[in-house]
VOPAGU-2260 file (C-alpha; in pm, 1 decimal, decimal comma):
REM VOPAGU-2260
SITE   aa  ch    i         X         Y         Z
SITE  MET   A    0    -657,4   -6114,4     529,9
SITE  ILE   A    1    -665,6   -5755,3     388,2
SITE  ARG   A    2    -551,6   -5759,2      32,0
SITE  ALA   A    3    -641,6   -5430,0     -77,0
SITE  VAL   A    4    -740,4   -5056,2      32,1
SITE  LEU   A    5   -1006,8   -4894,4    -153,1
SITE  PHE   A    6    -969,2   -4494,4     -82,6
SITE  ASP   A    7   -1199,5   -4192,4    -117,5
SITE  MET   A    8   -1034,2   -3894,5    -246,0
SITE  ASP   A    9   -1134,8   -3551,1    -106,3
SITE  GLY   A   10   -1076,0   -3513,8     262,1
SITE  VAL   A   11    -909,2   -3860,5     273,5
SITE  LEU   A   12    -614,4   -3842,4      35,6
SITE  PHE   A   13    -617,1   -3446,6      -9,8
SITE  ASP   A   14    -708,2   -3158,0     224,8
SITE  THR   A   15    -969,7   -3022,4       1,8
SITE  GLU   A   16   -1289,4   -2973,6     182,6
SITE  ASN   A   17   -1189,5   -2636,2     347,3
SITE  LEU   A   18   -1086,7   -2520,0      25,5
SITE  GLY   A   19   -1414,4   -2647,4    -126,9
SITE  CYS   A   20   -1615,8   -2483,2     131,2
SITE  GLN   A   21   -1427,4   -2129,7      46,2
SITE  ILE   A   22   -1482,5   -2187,1    -336,5
SITE  MET   A   23   -1865,4   -2270,5    -301,6
SITE  LEU   A   24   -1904,5   -1959,3     -82,5
SITE  ARG   A   25   -1741,8   -1751,8    -337,1
SITE  HIS   A   26   -1941,3   -1898,9    -644,3
SITE  THR   A   27   -2297,2   -1913,9    -483,6
SITE  ALA   A   28   -2226,2   -1545,1    -367,7
SITE  ALA   A   29   -2139,6   -1457,7    -719,8
SITE  LEU   A   30   -2474,3   -1600,9    -850,6
SITE  GLY   A   31   -2667,2   -1407,6    -599,0
SITE  TYR   A   32   -2723,9   -1676,2    -361,0
SITE  LYS   A   33   -2639,7   -1709,5      33,1
SITE  ALA   A   34   -2477,7   -2034,4     167,9
SITE  ASP   A   35   -2282,5   -2130,7     436,9
SITE  ARG   A   36   -2031,2   -2396,0     597,0
SITE  THR   A   37   -2299,0   -2609,8     751,5
SITE  PHE   A   38   -2504,4   -2601,0     414,1
SITE  TYR   A   39   -2160,9   -2723,6     272,1
SITE  LEU   A   40   -2125,1   -3008,0     503,4
SITE  THR   A   41   -2474,0   -3136,0     383,2
SITE  THR   A   42   -2299,6   -3193,2      32,4
SITE  LEU   A   43   -1984,8   -3362,7     139,5
SITE  GLY   A   44   -1950,4   -3707,5     -62,2
SITE  VAL   A   45   -2268,4   -3692,8    -219,4
SITE  PRO   A   46   -2282,8   -3788,8    -619,7
SITE  ASN   A   47   -2336,6   -3513,8    -828,2
SITE  ALA   A   48   -2711,7   -3590,7    -924,0
SITE  GLU   A   49   -2821,7   -3611,7    -551,6
SITE  CYS   A   50   -2587,1   -3279,7    -485,9
SITE  LYS   A   51   -2796,5   -3108,2    -734,3
SITE  HIS   A   52   -3123,1   -3177,2    -528,8
SITE  ILE   A   53   -2966,8   -3054,1    -216,3
SITE  TYR   A   54   -2855,0   -2752,3    -381,8
SITE  GLN   A   55   -3201,6   -2665,2    -508,1
SITE  ARG   A   56   -3389,5   -2772,8    -211,5
SITE  ALA   A   57   -3193,8   -2525,0      -3,1
SITE  LEU   A   58   -3133,1   -2246,2    -223,7
SITE  GLY   A   59   -3432,6   -2279,9    -466,3
SITE  LYS   A   60   -3534,3   -2448,2    -779,3
SITE  SER   A   61   -3384,3   -2159,6    -978,5
SITE  PHE   A   62   -3037,9   -2204,8    -865,0
SITE  PRO   A   63   -2827,7   -2255,3   -1168,9
SITE  TYR   A   64   -2649,6   -2557,8   -1041,7
SITE  GLU   A   65   -2485,3   -2653,2   -1384,1
SITE  THR   A   66   -2327,1   -2319,6   -1409,3
SITE  PHE   A   67   -2224,8   -2332,0   -1029,8
SITE  MET   A   68   -2063,1   -2682,4   -1096,1
SITE  GLU   A   69   -1879,9   -2566,6   -1393,7
SITE  ARG   A   70   -1700,6   -2255,2   -1192,8
SITE  PHE   A   71   -1666,7   -2482,1    -891,0
SITE  ARG   A   72   -1482,0   -2746,2   -1052,2
SITE  ALA   A   73   -1287,4   -2495,0   -1258,1
SITE  SER   A   74   -1157,4   -2329,6    -959,2
SITE  PHE   A   75   -1015,0   -2658,6    -836,3
SITE  LEU   A   76    -865,6   -2703,2   -1158,4
SITE  GLU   A   77    -698,7   -2376,8   -1155,1
SITE  TYR   A   78    -595,6   -2410,9    -779,0
SITE  ASN   A   79    -422,5   -2728,7    -873,6
SITE  ARG   A   80    -236,0   -2611,3   -1176,2
SITE  GLU   A   81    -102,2   -2295,5    -941,0
SITE  HIS   A   82     -46,2   -2490,3    -605,0
SITE  THR   A   83    -134,2   -2881,5    -638,7
SITE  LEU   A   84    -399,1   -2986,5    -412,9
SITE  PRO   A   85    -259,9   -2998,9     -57,2
SITE  PHE   A   86    -236,9   -3371,8     102,0
SITE  LYS   A   87    -352,8   -3504,5     413,7
SITE  PRO   A   88    -100,3   -3564,8     679,6
SITE  GLY   A   89     125,7   -3878,4     627,3
SITE  LEU   A   90     -12,0   -3960,0     276,3
SITE  LEU   A   91     287,7   -4046,1      91,0
SITE  THR   A   92     406,2   -4251,6     429,4
SITE  CYS   A   93      72,4   -4446,2     431,3
SITE  LEU   A   94      65,8   -4526,5      60,8
SITE  ALA   A   95     417,8   -4658,1      58,9
SITE  GLY   A   96     379,5   -4841,0     367,3
SITE  LEU   A   97      79,4   -5016,6     201,3
SITE  LYS   A   98     278,5   -5102,5    -118,7
SITE  ALA   A   99     548,6   -5238,8      66,4
SITE  ARG   A  100     292,8   -5473,0     251,1
SITE  GLY   A  101     191,2   -5605,2     -92,3
SITE  LEU   A  102    -143,9   -5442,1    -112,3
SITE  LYS   A  103    -324,3   -5324,3    -402,0
SITE  LEU   A  104    -454,1   -4993,2    -399,3
SITE  ALA   A  105    -750,4   -4832,8    -555,2
SITE  LEU   A  106    -944,5   -4468,5    -579,1
SITE  ALA   A  107   -1326,3   -4482,3    -551,3
SITE  THR   A  108   -1430,9   -4096,8    -556,7
SITE  SER   A  109   -1754,7   -3929,1    -648,3
SITE  THR   A  110   -1522,9   -3679,1    -822,0
SITE  VAL   A  111   -1554,0   -3678,8   -1207,8
SITE  ARG   A  112   -1250,1   -3838,1   -1389,0
SITE  PRO   A  113   -1128,7   -3515,3   -1582,3
SITE  LEU   A  114   -1047,3   -3366,2   -1223,5
SITE  VAL   A  115    -906,8   -3681,0   -1114,3
SITE  THR   A  116    -696,2   -3712,2   -1413,5
SITE  ALA   A  117    -589,5   -3348,9   -1400,5
SITE  TYR   A  118    -514,7   -3370,4   -1029,9
SITE  PHE   A  119    -291,8   -3700,6   -1066,1
SITE  GLU   A  120     -99,5   -3533,9   -1358,3
SITE  LYS   A  121      15,4   -3296,2   -1113,0
SITE  MET   A  122     134,3   -3534,4    -868,6
SITE  PRO   A  123     296,6   -3852,8    -996,4
SITE  ALA   A  124     441,4   -3952,3    -690,2
SITE  VAL   A  125      67,3   -4015,8    -540,7
SITE  ALA   A  126     -82,8   -4129,6    -887,0
SITE  GLY   A  127     196,2   -4407,1    -909,3
SITE  TYR   A  128      67,4   -4589,8    -610,7
SITE  PHE   A  129    -289,3   -4645,8    -738,3
SITE  ASP   A  130    -360,6   -5004,9    -922,4
SITE  ALA   A  131    -707,6   -4860,0   -1040,3
SITE  THR   A  132    -936,7   -4561,2   -1011,6
SITE  VAL   A  133   -1306,0   -4544,1   -1008,7
SITE  CYS   A  134   -1451,2   -4203,4   -1062,1
SITE  GLY   A  135   -1786,7   -4027,1   -1023,2
SITE  GLY   A  136   -2064,5   -4140,9   -1286,4
SITE  GLU   A  137   -1863,9   -4446,0   -1403,5
SITE  VAL   A  138   -2112,2   -4689,1   -1212,8
SITE  PRO   A  139   -2491,9   -4708,9   -1211,8
SITE  ARG   A  140   -2564,4   -4574,0    -862,5
SITE  GLY   A  141   -2322,1   -4352,0    -638,0
SITE  LYS   A  142   -2282,0   -4339,6    -292,4
SITE  PRO   A  143   -2442,9   -4443,9     -70,6
SITE  ALA   A  144   -2506,5   -4718,2    -283,0
SITE  PRO   A  145   -2235,3   -4994,8    -286,1
SITE  ASP   A  146   -2153,1   -4965,0    -668,1
SITE  ILE   A  147   -1847,8   -4773,8    -657,1
SITE  TYR   A  148   -1652,4   -4977,1    -387,9
SITE  LEU   A  149   -1774,4   -5300,5    -550,8
SITE  ALA   A  150   -1619,6   -5156,8    -873,7
SITE  ALA   A  151   -1288,7   -5066,6    -690,0
SITE  ALA   A  152   -1255,1   -5409,8    -549,9
SITE  LYS   A  153   -1325,4   -5596,7    -877,0
SITE  ALA   A  154   -1057,2   -5363,3   -1036,5
SITE  VAL   A  155    -774,0   -5469,6    -826,4
SITE  GLY   A  156    -889,1   -5832,1    -822,5
SITE  PHE   A  157   -1028,3   -5911,9    -472,5
SITE  ALA   A  158   -1374,0   -5951,4    -296,0
SITE  PRO   A  159   -1466,6   -5677,4     -74,4
SITE  GLU   A  160   -1446,8   -5879,3     217,7
SITE  ALA   A  161   -1046,1   -5890,5     161,7
SITE  CYS   A  162   -1044,7   -5500,6     130,5
SITE  ILE   A  163   -1057,7   -5201,1     340,3
SITE  GLY   A  164   -1243,1   -4898,5     240,8
SITE  VAL   A  165   -1144,1   -4559,3     376,8
SITE  GLU   A  166   -1391,4   -4253,5     412,5
SITE  ASP   A  167   -1449,6   -3944,6     568,1
SITE  SER   A  168   -1840,6   -3871,7     480,6
SITE  TYR   A  169   -2176,8   -4020,7     582,7
SITE  TYR   A  170   -2261,3   -4148,4     237,8
SITE  GLY   A  171   -1913,9   -4266,1     199,2
SITE  VAL   A  172   -1915,0   -4516,8     509,7
SITE  GLN   A  173   -2268,6   -4637,7     417,7
SITE  SER   A  174   -2141,4   -4724,8      63,9
SITE  ILE   A  175   -1839,8   -4929,7     205,7
SITE  ARG   A  176   -2063,5   -5114,4     465,5
SITE  ALA   A  177   -2320,5   -5202,3     174,9
SITE  SER   A  178   -2023,8   -5342,6     -54,1
SITE  GLY   A  179   -1913,7   -5591,3     212,8
SITE  ALA   A  180   -1569,4   -5417,1     275,4
SITE  ARG   A  181   -1445,3   -5329,4     631,7
SITE  CYS   A  182   -1499,9   -4961,6     676,4
SITE  VAL   A  183   -1258,1   -4719,8     813,1
SITE  MET   A  184   -1338,8   -4345,4     875,9
SITE  ILE   A  185   -1062,7   -4084,7     908,3
SITE  PRO   A  186   -1286,6   -3801,6    1019,1
SITE  ASP   A  187   -1203,2   -3452,6     839,3
SITE  MET   A  188   -1492,5   -3179,5     869,7
SITE  LEU   A  189   -1746,1   -3417,3     950,0
SITE  PRO   A  190   -1660,9   -3554,0    1303,4
SITE  TYR   A  191   -1756,6   -3918,1    1402,7
SITE  ASP   A  192   -2078,2   -3937,0    1593,5
SITE  GLU   A  193   -2337,6   -4193,7    1659,4
SITE  ARG   A  194   -2501,7   -4184,7    1323,7
SITE  PHE   A  195   -2182,3   -4323,1    1179,3
SITE  ALA   A  196   -2165,8   -4616,6    1441,3
SITE  PRO   A  197   -2363,6   -4875,8    1215,2
SITE  PHE   A  198   -2135,3   -4843,0     927,2
SITE  VAL   A  199   -1811,4   -4792,1    1066,5
SITE  ASP   A  200   -1566,6   -5066,4    1188,2
SITE  HIS   A  201   -1259,0   -4841,6    1280,9
SITE  THR   A  202   -1194,2   -4472,9    1320,8
SITE  LEU   A  203    -841,9   -4338,7    1264,5
SITE  PRO   A  204    -676,1   -4001,5    1364,2
SITE  ASN   A  205    -493,8   -3990,7    1028,5
SITE  LEU   A  206    -373,8   -4189,9     744,5
SITE  GLU   A  207     -43,7   -4265,0     946,6
SITE  ALA   A  208    -262,8   -4492,4    1165,7
SITE  LEU   A  209    -378,3   -4717,8     853,9
SITE  CYS   A  210     -61,6   -4941,0     826,4
SITE  PRO   A  211     -68,3   -5051,1    1202,0
SITE  LEU   A  212    -431,9   -5122,0    1182,0
SITE  VAL   A  213    -378,7   -5306,0     843,1
SITE  ASP   A  214     -84,8   -5531,7    1026,7
SITE  SER   A  215    -303,0   -5591,9    1351,2
SITE  LEU   A  216    -612,4   -5705,5    1117,1
SITE  ASN   A  217    -360,9   -5938,8     947,9
SITE  ARG   A  218    -221,8   -6108,9    1215,3
SITE  THR   A  219    -509,4   -6164,9    1388,6
SITE  GLN   A  220    -658,4   -6324,3    1075,4
SITE  ALA   A  221    -333,3   -6535,6    1010,5
């Protein structure tokens, strides 16, 4: 039986990846570097330490990654203060439906806790649905290692085999698979293709399809 759902955040709960691409382009250009959307896709769902290597391999070892990330994160905080991050379609309906079914919900995101805390403070209607949050840097290894999903499952009191993990990135689906949880992909900027197949159990068009999937799985396992 599925007892808990473990969510990635960016691109799954919040429609932030196109916004992130715009912010990345602005700040790399301001620092005197040229990047593009294709490059940005290589950074999605990647932990901070690995992300630094990706930037410096692509843009040069002298790329000031720490300065860039300070500005990148500050831009997200500013946007959230002024507008609140945009929700993915069906978010609140999905979360309410899962809680009505008695499921526990956890966040498993590579985003650092100060950002997550700031985001959730602006959206109590979303934050109130989550029983636990595990953020970037709080486990020994980031995605694609299983640590963050193992920690999220433990935080809500269930074995990974009783959980579904929901992701949109290549590192993310690998992390879920390695943890032993069932893996759901809801594609965002990265489309589903054959490289995802070994790690993904179900692909869904949107969050609104998640409750029907849980119902179907639990009927089968009843």
